[in-house]
ZAMARGU-4260 file (C-alpha; in steps of 0.2 Angstrom, whole numbers, plus 5000, padded with zeros to 4 digits):
<rodrens>
0) 5059/5659/4683 | 5060/5677/4679 | 5044/5686/4675 | 5044/5700/4662 | 5035/5716/4668
5) 5020/5720/4657 | 5026/5738/4653 | 5042/5730/4645 | 5032/5720/4633 | 5021/5735/4629
10) 5036/5746/4626 | 5043/5734/4613 | 5026/5733/4605 | 5024/5752/4603 | 5042/5754/4597
15) 5041/5742/4583 | 5023/5743/4578 | 5016/5760/4582 | 5003/5766/4594 | 4987/5757/4600
20) 4974/5759/4587 | 4986/5760/4572 | 4986/5746/4559 | 5000/5734/4564 | 5014/5732/4551
25) 5017/5714/4557 | 5013/5702/4571 | 5019/5708/4588 | 5036/5702/4592 | 5038/5689/4605
30) 5044/5692/4623 | 5054/5680/4634 | 5045/5667/4644 | 5050/5656/4659 | 5068/5663/4659
35) 5080/5655/4672 | 5083/5666/4687 | 5099/5676/4687 | 5100/5681/4706 | 5093/5665/4714
40) 5105/5651/4719 | 5104/5633/4716 | 5097/5631/4734 | 5084/5645/4731 | 5092/5659/4741
45) 5090/5676/4734 | 5107/5685/4729 | 5107/5703/4734 | 5125/5708/4737 | 5141/5707/4727
50) 5148/5695/4740 | 5134/5683/4737 | 5136/5684/4719 | 5155/5682/4718 | 5155/5669/4732
55) 5140/5658/4727 | 5130/5662/4712 | 5143/5667/4700 | 5153/5650/4703 | 5137/5640/4701
60) 5134/5648/4684 | 5152/5647/4678 | 5152/5628/4682 | 5135/5626/4673 | 5142/5634/4657
65) 5158/5625/4658 | 5150/5608/4660 | 5134/5610/4650 | 5139/5621/4635 | 5157/5626/4632
70) 5166/5612/4641 | 5178/5611/4655 | 5196/5615/4651 | 5211/5604/4657 | 5217/5609/4674
75) 5234/5612/4667 | 5243/5629/4668 | 5254/5630/4652 | 5272/5636/4652 | 5272/5651/4641
80) 5286/5660/4631 | 5285/5676/4621 | 5296/5680/4606 | 5295/5695/4594 | 5299/5687/4577
85) 5296/5703/4567 | 5295/5722/4570 | 5291/5737/4559 | 5293/5754/4567 | 5285/5763/4552
90) 5269/5753/4549 | 5252/5760/4544 | 5260/5775/4535 | 5273/5778/4549 | 5259/5780/4562
95) 5261/5763/4571 | 5273/5751/4578 | 5270/5733/4571 | 5275/5718/4582 | 5273/5700/4577
100) 5274/5689/4593 | 5276/5670/4594 | 5267/5664/4609 | 5273/5646/4614 | 5264/5636/4626
105) 5270/5620/4634 | 5260/5606/4643 | 5262/5588/4649 | 5261/5582/4631 | 5272/5594/4621
110) 5273/5612/4615 | 5265/5622/4601 | 5264/5640/4597 | 5253/5653/4587 | 5257/5671/4582
115) 5249/5687/4587 | 5250/5702/4576 | 5250/5719/4586 | 5249/5737/4581 | 5253/5751/4594
120) 5251/5770/4590 | 5268/5778/4589 | 5263/5795/4596 | 5256/5788/4612 | 5263/5796/4628
125) 5261/5780/4638 | 5253/5763/4639 | 5237/5762/4628 | 5221/5752/4629 | 5221/5737/4618
130) 5208/5728/4607 | 5211/5709/4605 | 5203/5703/4590 | 5199/5684/4588 | 5200/5682/4569
135) 5195/5670/4556 | 5207/5661/4545 | 5199/5669/4530 | 5202/5687/4538 | 5220/5687/4530
140) 5229/5688/4547 | 5247/5684/4543 | 5252/5669/4555 | 5269/5666/4548 | 5284/5669/4559
145) 5293/5681/4547 | 5287/5698/4539 | 5276/5690/4526 | 5267/5701/4515 | 5273/5718/4512
150) 5256/5725/4516 | 5255/5720/4534 | 5236/5724/4536 | 5227/5718/4520 | 5215/5729/4512
155) 5201/5716/4513 | 5203/5718/4532 | 5199/5736/4533 | 5181/5734/4538 | 5183/5718/4549
160) 5199/5724/4558 | 5201/5743/4554 | 5219/5745/4561 | 5221/5762/4553 | 5206/5769/4562
165) 5210/5761/4578 | 5227/5769/4578 | 5220/5786/4574 | 5209/5784/4589 | 5224/5781/4600
170) 5221/5762/4602 | 5232/5747/4600 | 5225/5731/4593 | 5231/5713/4592 | 5224/5699/4581
175) 5227/5680/4580 | 5219/5667/4569 | 5207/5656/4579 | 5212/5641/4569 | 5230/5643/4574
180) 5224/5638/4592 | 5211/5625/4588 | 5204/5618/4572 | 5186/5623/4566 | 5183/5605/4561
185) 5171/5592/4567 | 5179/5581/4580 | 5197/5586/4576 | 5204/5587/4593 | 5221/5581/4588
190) 5226/5599/4581 | 5231/5615/4590 | 5230/5616/4609 | 5220/5601/4613 | 5233/5587/4613
195) 5246/5597/4622 | 5235/5599/4637 | 5225/5583/4637 | 5226/5566/4628 | 5212/5563/4616
200) 5208/5547/4625 | 5206/5558/4641 | 5191/5568/4634 | 5174/5566/4642 | 5157/5572/4639
205) 5161/5588/4648 | 5178/5592/4639 | 5180/5608/4631 | 5176/5613/4613 | 5182/5625/4600
210) 5173/5640/4607 | 5182/5638/4624 | 5199/5635/4615 | 5198/5651/4605 | 5194/5660/4621
215) 5209/5652/4629 | 5219/5659/4615 | 5213/5676/4619 | 5218/5674/4637 | 5236/5669/4631
220) 5237/5685/4621 | 5232/5694/4637 | 5246/5685/4646 | 5258/5692/4633 | 5251/5710/4634
225) 5254/5710/4653 | 5272/5709/4649 | 5271/5722/4635 | 5276/5740/4642 | 5266/5748/4627
230) 5250/5740/4633 | 5238/5747/4646 | 5235/5730/4655 | 5220/5738/4665 | 5211/5742/4648
235) 5210/5726/4638 | 5195/5722/4627 | 5191/5706/4617 | 5181/5707/4601 | 5174/5693/4590
240) 5161/5690/4577 | 5148/5676/4575 | 5156/5660/4582 | 5171/5670/4588 | 5158/5682/4596
245) 5153/5668/4607 | 5172/5665/4611 | 5174/5683/4615 | 5159/5682/4628 | 5167/5666/4635
250) 5184/5675/4637 | 5176/5689/4646 | 5166/5678/4657 | 5182/5667/4662 | 5196/5680/4662
255) 5193/5696/4672 | 5208/5705/4664 | 5196/5709/4649 | 5189/5725/4655 | 5178/5726/4640
260) 5169/5711/4630 | 5163/5715/4613 | 5152/5703/4604 | 5146/5706/4586 | 5131/5695/4579
265) 5136/5681/4591 | 5118/5674/4591 | 5113/5657/4598 | 5125/5651/4612 | 5132/5668/4611
270) 5122/5684/4616 | 5105/5678/4611 | 5092/5672/4623 | 5085/5655/4620 | 5069/5657/4631
275) 5061/5667/4617 | 5052/5660/4602 | 5058/5669/4586 | 5055/5656/4573 | 5044/5663/4559
280) 5037/5677/4569 | 5045/5691/4558 | 5059/5690/4545 | 5075/5696/4552 | 5071/5691/4570
285) 5080/5675/4571 | 5079/5657/4566 | 5095/5649/4574 | 5091/5637/4588 | 5101/5624/4597
290) 5096/5609/4587 | 5102/5618/4571 | 5118/5625/4579 | 5123/5608/4585 | 5129/5604/4567
295) 5145/5612/4574 | 5146/5599/4589 | 5165/5602/4590 | 5161/5620/4597 | 5153/5613/4613
300) 5153/5601/4627 | 5146/5584/4622 | 5133/5586/4636 | 5126/5601/4627 | 5118/5588/4614
305) 5105/5584/4627 | 5097/5602/4625 | 5093/5600/4606 | 5075/5605/4604 | 5074/5611/4622
310) 5078/5630/4619 | 5063/5636/4629 | 5065/5623/4643 | 5084/5623/4647 | 5088/5628/4665
315) 5101/5641/4660 | 5102/5654/4647 | 5114/5667/4639 | 5109/5682/4650 | 5118/5673/4664
320) 5133/5671/4653 | 5133/5690/4650 | 5131/5693/4668 | 5147/5683/4672 | 5156/5698/4665
325) 5149/5710/4678 | 5154/5723/4684 | 5165/5725/4669 | 5159/5732/4652 | 5150/5723/4639
330) 5146/5729/4621 | 5134/5719/4610 | 5130/5723/4592 | 5117/5715/4580 | 5112/5718/4562
335) 5095/5721/4557 | 5095/5708/4543 | 5104/5695/4552 | 5089/5683/4556 | 5101/5669/4561
340) 5108/5679/4576 | 5091/5685/4582 | 5094/5703/4586 | 5078/5704/4598 | 5085/5689/4607
345) 5102/5697/4609 | 5094/5713/4616 | 5084/5703/4629 | 5099/5694/4635 | 5108/5710/4638
350) 5093/5718/4647 | 5090/5703/4658 | 5108/5702/4663 | 5108/5719/4670 | 5103/5715/4688
355) 5120/5708/4690 | 5127/5726/4688 | 5115/5733/4699 | 5122/5723/4714 | 5138/5734/4712
360) 5128/5750/4711 | 5130/5751/4692 | 5117/5751/4678 | 5118/5737/4665 | 5108/5740/4649
365) 5098/5756/4651 | 5083/5753/4640 | 5064/5751/4640 | 5062/5745/4622 | 5071/5737/4608
370) 5079/5751/4598 | 5077/5756/4580 | 5091/5752/4569 | 5107/5763/4572 | 5101/5769/4589
375) 5115/5766/4601 | 5110/5761/4619 | 5126/5765/4629 | 5122/5774/4645 | 5125/5759/4656
380) 5139/5746/4658 | 5131/5736/4644 | 5129/5744/4627 | 5118/5737/4613 | 5117/5743/4595
385) 5108/5735/4580 | 5115/5742/4564 | 5107/5741/4547 | 5114/5727/4537 | 5118/5709/4537
390) 5128/5697/4548 | 5146/5704/4550 | 5158/5715/4558 | 5160/5732/4550 | 5168/5749/4555
395) 5152/5756/4563 | 5153/5742/4575 | 5171/5746/4580 | 5166/5764/4581 | 5153/5759/4594
400) 5165/5749/4604 | 5178/5763/4605 | 5166/5776/4609 | 5158/5765/4623 | 5175/5763/4630
405) 5179/5781/4629 | 5163/5785/4638 | 5168/5774/4652 | 5185/5781/4656 | 5196/5774/4642
410) 5201/5791/4638 | 5213/5791/4623 | 5220/5806/4614 | 5217/5804/4596 | 5236/5810/4593
415) 5243/5820/4579 | 5233/5836/4583 | 5221/5844/4571 | 5224/5832/4556 | 5220/5817/4567
420) 5205/5825/4573 | 5199/5828/4556 | 5202/5810/4552 | 5191/5806/4567 | 5178/5817/4560
425) 5179/5807/4544 | 5178/5791/4553 | 5163/5796/4562 | 5154/5802/4547 | 5157/5785/4539
430) 5151/5776/4554 | 5135/5787/4554 | 5132/5782/4535 | 5135/5800/4529 | 5139/5796/4511
435) 5145/5812/4504 | 5151/5821/4519 | 5169/5828/4519 | 5175/5840/4533 | 5190/5850/4530
440) 5191/5860/4546 | 5182/5859/4563 | 5173/5876/4562 | 5165/5875/4545 | 5174/5890/4539
445) 5178/5883/4522 | 5170/5881/4505 | 5179/5864/4503 | 5169/5854/4515 | 5153/5845/4509
450) 5138/5837/4516 | 5121/5833/4509 | 5104/5835/4517 | 5103/5817/4520 | 5121/5818/4528
455) 5115/5832/4539 | 5100/5822/4544 | 5110/5807/4550 | 5122/5819/4560 | 5106/5828/4568
460) 5099/5811/4573 | 5115/5806/4581 | 5116/5823/4590 | 5098/5822/4596 | 5101/5805/4603
465) 5117/5810/4612 | 5114/5812/4631 | 5126/5827/4633 | 5124/5835/4616 | 5105/5835/4616
470) 5105/5844/4632 | 5116/5858/4625 | 5109/5862/4607 | 5091/5864/4614 | 5096/5879/4625
475) 5091/5896/4619 | 5103/5905/4631 | 5116/5901/4644 | 5127/5909/4657 | 5145/5903/4658
480) 5160/5907/4668 | 5177/5909/4659 | 5193/5908/4670 | 5211/5913/4666 | 5219/5930/4664
485) 5203/5938/4657 | 5191/5929/4669 | 5173/5935/4666 | 5155/5929/4666 | 5147/5928/4648
490) 5129/5927/4643 | 5126/5916/4628 | 5111/5916/4616 | 5107/5904/4602 | 5110/5913/4586
495) 5094/5905/4579 | 5084/5917/4590 | 5089/5932/4579 | 5080/5924/4564 | 5063/5931/4559
500) 5056/5914/4557 | 5061/5908/4574 | 5046/5915/4583 | 5034/5909/4569 | 5040/5892/4571
505) 5042/5891/4590 | 5024/5897/4592 | 5018/5881/4584 | 5032/5868/4588 | 5044/5866/4602
510) 5062/5869/4599 | 5072/5853/4605 | 5088/5858/4597 | 5096/5865/4582 | 5112/5871/4573
515) 5114/5881/4557 | 5127/5890/4548 | 5131/5902/4534 | 5146/5906/4524 | 5149/5920/4511
520) 5161/5926/4499 | 5160/5939/4485 | 5146/5934/4473 | 5141/5918/4483 | 5134/5913/4500
525) 5126/5897/4507 | 5117/5892/4522 | 5113/5874/4530 | 5102/5870/4544 | 5097/5856/4556
530) 5083/5856/4569 | 5075/5845/4581 | 5056/5847/4586 | 5041/5837/4591 | 5025/5834/4581
535) 5010/5825/4589 | 5021/5819/4603 | 5035/5812/4592 | 5052/5819/4590 | 5058/5824/4573
540) 5074/5830/4565 | 5074/5841/4549 | 5089/5845/4539 | 5091/5858/4525 | 5106/5860/4514
545) 5110/5872/4499 | 5101/5887/4504 | 5108/5900/4491 | 5109/5915/4503 | 5116/5917/4520
550) 5101/5928/4524 | 5088/5914/4519 | 5077/5910/4534 | 5077/5891/4536 | 5062/5891/4549
555) 5050/5896/4535 | 5055/5880/4526 | 5054/5870/4542 | 5036/5876/4544 | 5031/5869/4527
560) 5040/5852/4531 | 5031/5851/4548 | 5014/5855/4540 | 5017/5841/4527 | 5021/5829/4542
565) 5005/5834/4551 | 4995/5831/4536 | 5002/5814/4533 | 4998/5810/4551 | 4980/5815/4549
570) 4979/5805/4533 | 4976/5821/4523 | 4983/5827/4507 | 4999/5836/4508 | 4998/5855/4508
575) 5006/5866/4495 | 5025/5870/4499 | 5030/5884/4487 | 5045/5889/4497 | 5052/5871/4498
580) 5048/5869/4479 | 5058/5885/4475 | 5072/5879/4486 | 5073/5862/4477 | 5072/5871/4460
585) 5087/5881/4465 | 5097/5865/4468 | 5094/5864/4487 | 5089/5848/4497 | 5080/5843/4513
590) 5077/5827/4523 | 5067/5823/4539 | 5064/5809/4550 | 5056/5804/4566 | 5069/5800/4579
595) 5062/5783/4582 | 5063/5780/4563 | 5044/5777/4561 | 5042/5790/4547 | 5054/5799/4536
600) 5055/5809/4520 | 5066/5818/4508 | 5067/5829/4492 | 5073/5820/4476 | 5091/5828/4478
605) 5093/5826/4497 | 5109/5816/4493 | 5117/5831/4483 | 5132/5838/4493 | 5133/5856/4498
610) 5144/5867/4509 | 5139/5862/4527 | 5146/5878/4535 | 5144/5879/4554 | 5133/5864/4555
615) 5151/5856/4554 | 5152/5860/4573 | 5139/5847/4577 | 5152/5834/4571 | 5166/5843/4580
620) 5156/5842/4596 | 5152/5824/4595 | 5170/5819/4591 | 5176/5830/4605 | 5164/5821/4617
625) 5170/5804/4610 | 5188/5809/4613 | 5185/5816/4630 | 5176/5801/4637 | 5170/5804/4655
630) 5185/5815/4661 | 5180/5831/4651 | 5195/5841/4657 | 5194/5860/4656 | 5197/5868/4638
635) 5211/5881/4637 | 5212/5893/4622 | 5229/5895/4613 | 5234/5909/4602 | 5234/5898/4587
640) 5215/5894/4590 | 5210/5912/4588 | 5199/5913/4573 | 5189/5927/4565 | 5170/5927/4565
645) 5169/5919/4582 | 5152/5919/4591 | 5160/5927/4607 | 5176/5936/4610 | 5190/5924/4615
650) 5207/5927/4622 | 5223/5917/4623 | 5222/5908/4640 | 5203/5908/4642 | 5199/5892/4652
655) 5182/5884/4649 | 5173/5870/4658 | 5172/5857/4644 | 5153/5858/4642 | 5153/5877/4643
660) 5165/5876/4628 | 5153/5865/4619 | 5139/5877/4623 | 5149/5892/4617 | 5153/5883/4601
665) 5135/5878/4597 | 5124/5892/4603 | 5133/5908/4597 | 5144/5897/4585 | 5161/5900/4591
670) 5174/5896/4578 | 5189/5898/4590 | 5182/5885/4602 | 5179/5873/4587 | 5198/5875/4584
675) 5202/5873/4602 | 5191/5857/4603 | 5200/5849/4588 | 5216/5848/4598 | 5209/5846/4616
</rodrens>
């Protein structure tokens, strides 16, 4: 059995419940116990090479999950036929090609079919990555053979299956209804695929259930995509929610064509570890267990019945299922209020699966502690994210899936130039929970854009957590090399260092990053500001909006916020804040939070929108990083990018290394490079 390192248990305790000596908010969360070994074979041999994993241990685990949990599929290779039964070349506001494809499968006992609905971006310059979504019947996917509804992507599906936003990001997507492949009814094995490949009388205690059948359907969609010239067959992802998240994981485990497996709130028998006692420990941490989930016996092998009430004793567990996807990508999302799926158990399964990736010289889940809600863990080949909210699949989950794919080389052009980039900015703002944000250009040079202090705080938290951006906005100076017809070396300085309050603030608190901006016109000016710092060893982000003069010094307001935080940490009365009071009286707002989410505060009007000015460039940088993925090709300035008021002189043909362009956009606040990034 795996032994949990003591430091890991300590890290989770500190993250969730505070430092030693602090009054605990709740009982300490549980940790896994007696977890079945991942890298030890059935005969006790240690697995230390990819060859031993693929040749011995992986087949052992696959056989275990087939026989004991999901069931063994009939050893019949169906004969397949694909027919496009409907096509619309102007779908999704003329940005996508819609195809409805009938997939017919024939076996020894007849033939049946189901329909997959696919959308491909029209402006793609070649094959594009595809997200295959296993959908519920209630999702509204049209399974008819004809055009069906005039509205091809129902409005109720925009959160669950956000086709428009996937297309904007340059992705194709395909969906099929799970119940068109196998019924979601207790012991109904006469419908769908079952009787085509196997007589009901031939079923045994290890025969396959619905989870496996729905995963089989995803693989048949992959069969079609291999014949479709618009699809990048090397970059197929499979996505599912809840019971269909279990199917997505099984599809990823059994079909190596899925380069990315995405599971949302899949819980027990999906991504959640069984060898961890979650019942009644803390609300929101899970109460689904094997005995309860067996009310859906048709999902599983009959042999799985024997494990009811033996969650902590069974000889296999879900970290081993996740590991069957190695060395490919896996993305797991949970919801903070989804106690049935057990977010803590899902986190631990991902973490304990990670050694399988290490056999290939890769990292699995890079983490030392269960994350606060909305903190994305995505630096390895496994990503994990627990969003705020209830059981479900929403756009912020999809945004994590797409960004994770981009970061691992699924580099996609957002297509459509600057307007599409602005759409990407809007999508990311929505995913971050920025309720009033509206970005009208990438540089912030417009009074039409809007963002509240609360919005800017959320943007600052995302910036502070980003592994690349957080290493850029903390610099006070940098030296970059610019190539091209005007090759030169340029010294950059953060424009914050010119403010009078800069030295007063940094004499007391460390500067861990920041971005501000101001915008003026006759009779009116405005300033906004975001900064990252540390107080008593904890990182914080402050955001201030609606300063009424471009000459206002935000650091004098930061000093009052920091003093209030320090007083609260000491348990003392909050000090007077005359400058903040005047700022609020003038209609401005502020908000702050510890980066780990342990403490936060805001003014009463923190949600009031104001002009964000150049803090907009933080969003531009994050979206450019999303779009660039790992390639981060050089950035070349065009004549049309040249914009007044830029932080450094730029010329047509200037070529920047990608991160140098970001640095010049953030430190001296280059407007030209913000425009360049929006079409890069």
